[in-house]
C-alpha positions, 0 to 999 in steps of 0.5 A: 289855418290861413297859413296852411291854406295859402301854402297849399295853394302856393305849392301848386304854383310854378316854383323852383326847387329851392322855393318848393322846399321852403314852402313845403317846410312852412306847410309841414310846420304849420300843420304841426303847430295847429295840432299842438294848438288843438291839443292844448285847447282840448286839454284846457276844455277837459280840465275846465269841464267845458267839453261838450259831447254830441249824441247823433247816429253815425256809422261805426264802420265808416268812421273807422275806415275813414280814420284808417284811410288817413294813415294808409299812405304812411303805412304803405310808405313804411311797408307796414300792413294796416288792417282792421276787423269788426266782429260780427256782433258789433252794431253798425249804427250807434249814437254818440260823438263821431268827432271825438271817437275819430280823434281817439282812433286817429291818435292811436293809429298814428302812434302805432304807425309812427312807432312801427318800423316793420310788421303790421298795425291791426285794429279790432272792434268788438262789443257786448250788450250791457244788461239792465242794471241800475248801476250802469244807468247811475254810473258817474262815468256814463254822464254823457249817456245819461238816460232820460228820467222816465218810467222804469219800463222805458228806462229798461227798454233804453238800457237794453240797447246800451252797448260797450264798444271795445277797440284794440290797436295792436302794433309790432313796433318798438314797444314801451319799457316797463319802467316808462309805462307810468309816463304814458297818460301824464300831461306833457310827458314823453316816454323818451324825454331826451333832447335827442329823441327820435319821435316828437309830440306834445305828450298830450295825445294819449292823455286827451284820448284817455279822458275822452274815453272816460267821459264817454263811459269807458276806459283806456289801457295798454299792454306792451313789451319792449322790442315786440310791440304794444296794444292800446285798448279802449272802450266807450258806452253807446246806445243803439236806437232800434229804429235806425239800427242798420247792421250789415247782414248780407243775404248772399249767394256766397255760401259754400263757395270755395276760395284760396287766399294767398298772402305771406302776412298772417294777419291778412290771412286771419282777417280774410278767413274770419270775414269769409267764414262769417259769409259762409264761404269755405276758405283755404290759405297759402302763405306764399305763391309757391305754396299756392301753386303746390296746392293747386297742382295737387288738389285735382285728386281731392275735389274738396279743394276745387276752388271757385276764386283765388285772392292773391296779395300783390306784395309777397317776398318770396314770389310776388302776386303777379308772378303767382297769378302768371303761374296759376294761369299756366295751370290749364284748370285755372286758366279762366278762374276768377283772380282778385289781387290785393294791392297797396294804395298807389301800387298796381300791376302794369297795363300789360300785366293786367291784360295778361293776368285777366284779373276779375278785380283789384282790391286796395289794402286796407281791405274794406268789408263792404267792398270785398263783399260787393266784388265777390257778389258781383263775380258770383252773381 
């Protein structure tokens, strides 16, 4: 930590190009070494049953968004779509160890981005309430979430607030050969163990993540096809205290609004459509700028497609978001229609373009549900 801190300060001083390169290498190697040390220490604690878990209330959505934010720049640099979706029945505030959940999520999302050259990485979160059962309460896997020894009525009341939270991290990366799957969760083991392997690592990340899941009453498994991609699933058990439960249930004036979503990423269209539908918004999709223009020019005969707002992805291959927005503004009916542009982090239209387009808002990808809601609510309020 001392080396990392001092080199971080040194990087910001006046250095020539050669010195800058050397300091950057020291800084990068120090971070890599710290990760190795942390992995070994965690693995040792798990093996000796010395790992303690906290049980505190935390915001599940915020935890996931912060994990995704850590990897967003890497995904943008690789031109990978990074997105998440939390299903509506999932509690927002849960009791558990946020640090350990964050450790698992960062490990899986980092691997997904690292092993994906093009396409997307999608994180999905769902949950189911666990019915009252002596088997669940006495389950050895739920030791970290053992219920207090109290009256049967009290135990039943607590158990009724017990949820199984399921996470899925799906990528369109290189996939895992079937004959190498058995190596995934073995300590110090790599799927590609050759000296010329392209991807580094200690071979401990997945092992630690799997053990952490099991210690939190859950499990981890993987589905993969070589050359197509992988999906890592994991679950954990979590209590929800009704006194601190804070589900995001917006009471909005968005119901029955009509939105057109324009993006050439099917995952982005799917996630936005699901989210808007949950808020009662009627959405229509277009997979390219040209398709959107055709819809807008031909919809006048059908009032069912009289849109109140259009969401446009900035980076589209056939016709980018800026060109699409300009074309929309040339249609008299939509000259002043609110337009929201989805932009990758660090990339946005120029000042001249912004003035010409008269956008209602810019929204960074990965799209955050609360930010999207607040923008739409502000536009329509």
